[in-house]
KEKE-3310 file (N, C-alpha, C; in steps of 0.2 Angstrom, whole numbers, plus 5000, padded with zeros to 4 digits):
npx = (5004:5010:5020:5011:5005:5016:5020:5009:5011:5023:5019:5010:5018:5027:5017:5013:5025:5027:5016:5019:5031:5026:5018:5024:5027:5014:5009:5018:5014:5001:5003:5009:4999:4987:4991:4994:4981:4973:4980:4983:4995:5012:5017:5030:5039:5053:5056:5046:5044:5037:5032:5020:5017:5026:5024:5032:5036:5044:5049:5057:5064:5052:5043:5034:5027:5027:5012:5002:5008:5018:5031:5045:5051:5050:5037:5037:5048:5055:5068:5070:5058:5054:5044:5036:5023:5008:5001:4989:4980:4977:4965:4956:4949:4959:4975:4990:5006:5023:5035:5043:5054:5060:5070:5079:5069:5060:5053:5046:5042:5033:5028:5018:5011:5004:4999:5002:5011:5006:4994:4988:4989:4981:4969:4968:4967:4955:4940:4935:4922:4904:4903:4904:4918:4933:4936:4947:4961:4978:4991:5007:5022:5036:5044:5056:5064:5076:5088:5081:5074:5069:5064:5061:5053:5050:5041:5040:5038:5047:5060:5065:5075:5078:5085:5083:5091:5086:5086:5089:5076:5067:5051:5040:5028:5015:4998:4996:4986:4971:4962:4970:4976:4970:4975:4978:4980:4992:5000:5000:5007:5020:5023:5024:5036:5044:5041:5046:5060:5061:5056:5066:5077:5074:5073:5087:5091:5087:5074:5058:5043:5032:5037:5040:5027:5024:5030:5023:5010:5011:5012:4998:4991:4996:4991:4977:4976:4980:4970:4959:4963:4964:4950:4945:4951:4946:4933:4933:4938:4927:4917:4921:4919)
npy = (4994:5006:5008:5009:5021:5030:5028:5034:5047:5051:5050:5060:5071:5071:5074:5087:5093:5092:5099:5111:5114:5114:5125:5137:5135:5134:5147:5154:5149:5154:5168:5169:5165:5171:5185:5188:5186:5196:5208:5207:5206:5199:5190:5186:5177:5174:5167:5161:5163:5157:5159:5154:5154:5163:5174:5179:5184:5181:5187:5185:5192:5197:5201:5212:5213:5223:5232:5228:5235:5243:5239:5228:5221:5226:5234:5235:5230:5220:5217:5210:5207:5208:5204:5206:5201:5202:5187:5184:5195:5193:5188:5198:5214:5224:5224:5221:5226:5223:5226:5230:5227:5233:5229:5235:5240:5244:5255:5258:5270:5274:5284:5283:5289:5299:5292:5284:5269:5266:5271:5262:5250:5252:5253:5240:5233:5239:5246:5241:5229:5233:5237:5241:5252:5244:5239:5236:5239:5245:5244:5249:5247:5250:5254:5251:5256:5252:5256:5260:5263:5273:5273:5284:5286:5294:5294:5303:5319:5325:5316:5305:5296:5291:5286:5286:5286:5283:5290:5280:5276:5277:5274:5277:5271:5271:5273:5270:5272:5266:5262:5261:5263:5265:5255:5262:5275:5272:5270:5283:5290:5284:5288:5302:5303:5298:5306:5320:5317:5311:5321:5331:5325:5324:5338:5341:5334:5341:5339:5341:5349:5341:5328:5327:5326:5313:5305:5310:5306:5292:5290:5294:5284:5272:5273:5273:5261:5252:5254:5249:5236:5230:5231:5222:5210:5209:5207:5195:5187:5189:5182:5169:5166)
npz = (5000:5004:4994:4983:4986:4986:4973:4967:4971:4965:4952:4951:4954:4943:4933:4937:4935:4922:4917:4921:4915:4901:4902:4899:4885:4880:4883:4874:4862:4862:4861:4849:4841:4845:4844:4830:4826:4832:4829:4815:4810:4808:4823:4834:4846:4856:4868:4882:4900:4914:4931:4940:4954:4960:4953:4943:4927:4911:4896:4880:4866:4858:4844:4833:4818:4803:4797:4783:4768:4772:4771:4774:4790:4807:4817:4830:4843:4857:4867:4879:4892:4908:4922:4938:4947:4957:4960:4966:4962:4949:4945:4947:4943:4946:4944:4952:4950:4954:4948:4933:4920:4905:4892:4878:4869:4854:4843:4827:4817:4803:4789:4775:4760:4767:4779:4794:4800:4813:4813:4804:4810:4821:4815:4811:4823:4827:4835:4851:4853:4854:4868:4886:4891:4895:4912:4918:4928:4932:4944:4945:4953:4950:4935:4923:4909:4897:4885:4874:4858:4844:4828:4814:4799:4784:4769:4755:4749:4757:4762:4775:4786:4801:4816:4833:4849:4865:4881:4896:4908:4923:4930:4944:4955:4948:4947:4961:4970:4977:4967:4955:4938:4921:4907:4896:4901:4908:4897:4893:4903:4901:4888:4890:4895:4886:4874:4874:4873:4860:4852:4854:4849:4836:4833:4834:4824:4813:4808:4800:4805:4801:4801:4815:4819:4815:4825:4836:4832:4833:4846:4850:4843:4849:4862:4859:4853:4863:4872:4865:4862:4875:4879:4870:4874:4887:4885:4879:4889:4898:4891:4891:4904)
capx = (5000:5014:5023:5006:5004:5022:5020:5004:5014:5028:5015:5007:5023:5029:5012:5013:5031:5026:5012:5023:5036:5022:5014:5028:5026:5007:5009:5022:5010:4996:5005:5011:4993:4982:4994:4992:4973:4971:4984:4983:5002:5015:5020:5034:5042:5059:5054:5042:5046:5032:5032:5013:5017:5030:5021:5037:5035:5050:5048:5063:5063:5046:5043:5028:5028:5024:5006:5003:5009:5023:5037:5047:5054:5046:5034:5039:5051:5057:5074:5067:5053:5053:5039:5035:5016:5005:4997:4982:4976:4976:4958:4952:4950:4964:4981:4996:5013:5028:5041:5043:5060:5060:5077:5080:5062:5061:5047:5048:5036:5033:5023:5018:5005:5000:4996:5007:5009:5003:4987:4985:4989:4975:4963:4968:4964:4948:4937:4932:4915:4900:4903:4907:4925:4936:4937:4954:4966:4984:4996:5014:5026:5042:5045:5062:5065:5083:5091:5075:5076:5063:5065:5056:5054:5045:5042:5036:5042:5053:5062:5069:5076:5081:5085:5084:5092:5083:5090:5086:5072:5063:5045:5038:5021:5010:4992:4996:4980:4967:4959:4974:4975:4968:4981:4979:4983:4999:5004:5001:5013:5026:5025:5025:5043:5048:5040:5051:5066:5060:5055:5072:5082:5072:5075:5094:5093:5084:5068:5053:5037:5028:5041:5039:5020:5023:5031:5017:5004:5013:5010:4991:4988:4998:4986:4970:4976:4980:4963:4954:4965:4962:4943:4943:4953:4942:4927:4935:4938:4920:4913:4923:4917)
capy = (5000:5012:5008:5011:5028:5033:5028:5039:5054:5052:5051:5067:5076:5071:5077:5094:5096:5092:5104:5117:5116:5115:5131:5142:5134:5136:5154:5156:5148:5159:5175:5169:5164:5176:5191:5190:5186:5202:5214:5206:5206:5193:5191:5180:5178:5169:5162:5164:5159:5159:5156:5156:5155:5169:5179:5181:5183:5184:5186:5187:5192:5199:5205:5213:5214:5229:5231:5227:5241:5247:5236:5223:5223:5226:5240:5236:5224:5220:5212:5206:5209:5205:5207:5203:5204:5198:5182:5185:5200:5191:5186:5204:5219:5228:5220:5225:5224:5226:5228:5229:5229:5232:5230:5236:5241:5247:5257:5260:5274:5275:5287:5282:5292:5302:5288:5281:5262:5265:5272:5256:5245:5254:5251:5232:5231:5241:5248:5235:5228:5237:5235:5247:5252:5239:5242:5233:5244:5243:5248:5247:5251:5252:5252:5253:5255:5253:5255:5261:5266:5275:5274:5288:5286:5297:5293:5308:5325:5325:5309:5305:5289:5293:5282:5290:5282:5287:5289:5275:5280:5273:5277:5273:5273:5272:5270:5267:5273:5259:5261:5260:5267:5261:5253:5268:5280:5270:5272:5291:5292:5282:5292:5308:5303:5297:5311:5325:5315:5310:5328:5335:5322:5326:5345:5341:5331:5345:5336:5345:5348:5336:5322:5326:5324:5306:5302:5311:5302:5285:5290:5293:5278:5267:5273:5271:5254:5248:5254:5244:5229:5228:5230:5215:5204:5209:5204:5188:5184:5188:5177:5163:5165)
capz = (5000:5004:4988:4979:4988:4984:4966:4965:4973:4960:4945:4952:4954:4936:4930:4939:4932:4914:4915:4923:4909:4895:4902:4895:4878:4879:4882:4868:4856:4862:4859:4842:4837:4846:4842:4823:4825:4834:4826:4808:4808:4812:4830:4836:4853:4856:4873:4888:4906:4919:4937:4943:4961:4962:4949:4938:4919:4907:4889:4876:4858:4856:4838:4830:4811:4800:4794:4776:4764:4776:4770:4779:4796:4813:4819:4837:4846:4864:4868:4885:4896:4915:4926:4944:4949:4963:4957:4969:4959:4942:4943:4948:4938:4948:4944:4955:4947:4958:4944:4925:4917:4898:4889:4871:4865:4847:4839:4820:4815:4796:4785:4768:4757:4772:4784:4798:4801:4819:4812:4801:4816:4825:4811:4811:4830:4827:4841:4855:4851:4857:4875:4890:4891:4900:4919:4921:4930:4934:4948:4943:4958:4947:4928:4920:4901:4895:4878:4869:4851:4840:4821:4811:4792:4780:4761:4752:4746:4762:4764:4781:4789:4807:4822:4839:4855:4870:4888:4901:4913:4928:4932:4950:4958:4943:4949:4967:4974:4978:4961:4949:4932:4915:4903:4891:4905:4910:4891:4892:4907:4898:4882:4892:4897:4879:4869:4874:4870:4853:4849:4855:4845:4829:4832:4833:4817:4808:4805:4799:4810:4799:4804:4822:4820:4814:4831:4840:4830:4835:4853:4851:4841:4854:4867:4857:4851:4869:4875:4861:4863:4882:4878:4866:4878:4893:4882:4878:4896:4901:4887:4893:4911)
cpx = (5004:5017:5018:5005:5010:5022:5015:5007:5019:5024:5013:5012:5026:5024:5012:5020:5031:5022:5015:5028:5032:5019:5018:5027:5019:5006:5012:5017:5004:4997:5006:5004:4988:4984:4992:4984:4970:4974:4984:4990:5006:5018:5024:5037:5047:5058:5050:5044:5041:5033:5025:5013:5020:5027:5026:5035:5041:5049:5054:5061:5056:5046:5036:5029:5025:5017:5007:5003:5015:5030:5039:5049:5048:5043:5036:5043:5054:5062:5072:5063:5052:5048:5038:5028:5014:5000:4989:4977:4975:4969:4953:4953:4955:4970:4987:5002:5018:5034:5040:5050:5060:5067:5076:5073:5064:5054:5049:5042:5037:5027:5023:5011:5000:4998:5002:5005:5006:4995:4984:4985:4983:4969:4962:4965:4956:4945:4934:4925:4910:4899:4905:4914:4927:4937:4943:4958:4972:4987:5003:5019:5033:5042:5051:5062:5072:5084:5085:5077:5069:5066:5060:5058:5048:5046:5037:5040:5048:5055:5067:5069:5081:5080:5087:5085:5090:5086:5086:5082:5069:5057:5042:5031:5016:5003:4992:4991:4976:4963:4963:4973:4974:4975:4983:4982:4990:5003:5005:5007:5020:5028:5026:5033:5047:5047:5045:5058:5066:5060:5062:5077:5080:5074:5083:5096:5090:5078:5063:5047:5033:5031:5039:5031:5019:5025:5026:5011:5005:5010:5002:4988:4990:4993:4979:4970:4976:4973:4958:4956:4963:4954:4941:4945:4949:4935:4927:4935:4931:4916:4915:4921:4910)
cpy = (5006:5013:5011:5019:5032:5034:5034:5046:5056:5054:5058:5072:5077:5075:5085:5097:5096:5098:5111:5119:5117:5122:5136:5141:5135:5143:5157:5155:5152:5165:5174:5167:5169:5183:5193:5190:5193:5208:5213:5207:5201:5195:5185:5182:5172:5164:5166:5160:5162:5156:5158:5157:5161:5175:5182:5179:5185:5182:5189:5187:5193:5203:5206:5216:5221:5228:5231:5234:5245:5243:5230:5226:5223:5233:5241:5229:5225:5215:5208:5210:5205:5208:5203:5206:5200:5193:5182:5190:5198:5190:5192:5209:5224:5224:5224:5222:5227:5229:5226:5231:5228:5234:5230:5236:5245:5249:5260:5263:5276:5279:5286:5285:5295:5299:5284:5273:5261:5266:5265:5251:5246:5252:5243:5230:5233:5243:5241:5235:5232:5235:5241:5246:5247:5243:5239:5239:5241:5247:5245:5251:5253:5249:5255:5251:5257:5252:5256:5265:5268:5276:5278:5288:5289:5296:5298:5313:5326:5318:5309:5298:5290:5288:5286:5285:5286:5285:5284:5279:5275:5277:5273:5275:5275:5269:5267:5268:5266:5257:5259:5264:5262:5260:5259:5274:5279:5272:5279:5293:5290:5286:5299:5309:5303:5303:5317:5323:5314:5317:5332:5332:5324:5333:5345:5338:5335:5343:5341:5344:5342:5329:5321:5324:5316:5303:5304:5307:5295:5285:5290:5287:5272:5267:5271:5263:5249:5248:5249:5237:5226:5227:5223:5209:5203:5205:5197:5184:5183:5183:5170:5161:5163)
cpz = (5000:4998:4983:4980:4985:4976:4963:4966:4967:4953:4946:4951:4947:4932:4931:4935:4925:4913:4916:4917:4903:4896:4898:4887:4876:4878:4876:4862:4856:4860:4851:4837:4838:4844:4835:4822:4827:4830:4818:4806:4811:4819:4832:4843:4853:4862:4878:4894:4911:4925:4941:4950:4964:4958:4944:4931:4916:4900:4885:4869:4855:4849:4835:4823:4808:4797:4786:4772:4767:4775:4775:4786:4802:4815:4827:4839:4853:4865:4874:4889:4903:4919:4932:4947:4954:4960:4960:4966:4952:4940:4945:4943:4940:4949:4947:4952:4951:4954:4937:4923:4909:4895:4881:4867:4859:4844:4832:4817:4807:4793:4778:4765:4763:4778:4787:4799:4808:4818:4808:4806:4820:4821:4811:4818:4830:4834:4845:4853:4856:4864:4879:4890:4897:4907:4922:4922:4933:4939:4947:4948:4955:4940:4925:4913:4900:4888:4873:4863:4848:4833:4818:4803:4788:4772:4758:4749:4751:4764:4770:4784:4795:4813:4828:4845:4861:4877:4892:4906:4918:4931:4938:4952:4953:4946:4956:4972:4973:4971:4955:4944:4926:4911:4899:4895:4907:4903:4891:4897:4904:4892:4884:4894:4890:4874:4868:4871:4863:4849:4849:4850:4838:4828:4830:4826:4811:4805:4805:4804:4808:4801:4811:4823:4819:4821:4836:4839:4833:4843:4854:4849:4846:4860:4865:4856:4857:4872:4871:4862:4870:4882:4875:4871:4884:4891:4881:4884:4899:4897:4889:4900:4911)
residu = (MET:LYS:LYS:LEU:PHE:LEU:GLY:LEU:VAL:VAL:ILE:ILE:LEU:ILE:GLY:VAL:GLY:VAL:ALA:TYR:VAL:GLN:LEU:ASP:ASN:ILE:VAL:LYS:VAL:GLY:VAL:GLU:THR:GLY:GLY:PRO:GLU:THR:LEU:LYS:VAL:PRO:VAL:THR:VAL:GLU:SER:VAL:SER:LEU:SER:PRO:PHE:SER:GLY:LYS:VAL:ALA:ILE:LYS:GLY:LEU:GLU:ILE:GLY:GLN:PRO:GLN:GLY:TYR:GLY:GLU:GLY:LYS:ILE:ALA:SER:VAL:GLY:SER:PHE:ASP:MET:LYS:LEU:ARG:PRO:SER:THR:LEU:MET:SER:ASP:HIS:ILE:ILE:ILE:ASP:SER:ILE:VAL:ILE:ASP:ALA:PRO:MET:LEU:ASP:ALA:ARG:ARG:ILE:ASP:GLY:LYS:THR:ASN:PHE:GLU:ARG:LEU:GLN:GLN:ASN:VAL:GLY:PRO:SER:GLU:GLU:THR:ALA:PRO:SER:ASN:ILE:THR:LEU:THR:ILE:LYS:SER:MET:GLN:ILE:ARG:GLY:ALA:GLN:VAL:ALA:VAL:LYS:ASN:GLU:GLY:SER:ILE:LYS:VAL:ASP:GLN:THR:ILE:GLN:LEU:ALA:ASP:PHE:ASN:ILE:THR:ASP:LEU:GLY:THR:ASP:GLU:LYS:GLY:LEU:ALA:PRO:ALA:GLU:ILE:ALA:ARG:HIS:ILE:MET:ALA:VAL:LEU:GLN:PRO:GLN:ILE:THR:GLN:ALA:LEU:ILE:LYS:ALA:GLY:ALA:SER:ASP:LYS:LEU:LYS:ASP:ILE:ALA:SER:GLY:ALA:GLU:GLY:LYS:LEU:GLU:GLU:GLY:LEU:SER:SER:LEU:VAL:GLY:LYS:LEU:LYS:LYS:LYS:LYS:ASP:ASP:GLN:ASN)
# end
């Protein structure tokens, strides 16, 4: 009887171990299938590592392709993304994140025939279905962004191809009140730090006001797209419950 019991324990532990290992692959596949389905562009990720009990998430080599009509390459990429959140808040509408570290993020803003690739990506995502706005809020205790770059390209009467290296920065205490902040509001806080750097770099490069508008437009479309995407994901979650 004891051997039978021990055998069952071993089988259970092996099963848990296999499920734990496979969880990373499940999320990786989910990103690479759900991402293109929502964004209508290729999405790939090199690796995903999850620790459900500690709340640690690590993603390496995330790449989001350019929308149709904007050439080859990536509209956005991230070298690595490390996050520590509180697992107990995942099932609620207020998710608490203790830390986020983003290494080597890259945004590639392009304008062709008067329209930017971020506008096109926003069209791909589309507005969230006819539902009330998402009530998901976030609290982020600390967010570090390191080695960020923004590429700005304009094809028209004024041809420019400029890559801007941004300074590293750390934002703390986002949405630390009991209600938190909406994801789009978090994006605004981040872009409020990035935008002055982008504008200053473009001024030094002698870029025209029209080109600066491309970078500003990318900011607005990032916020709109994030709001719409969160709304869609929230609806999908509610439909599954």
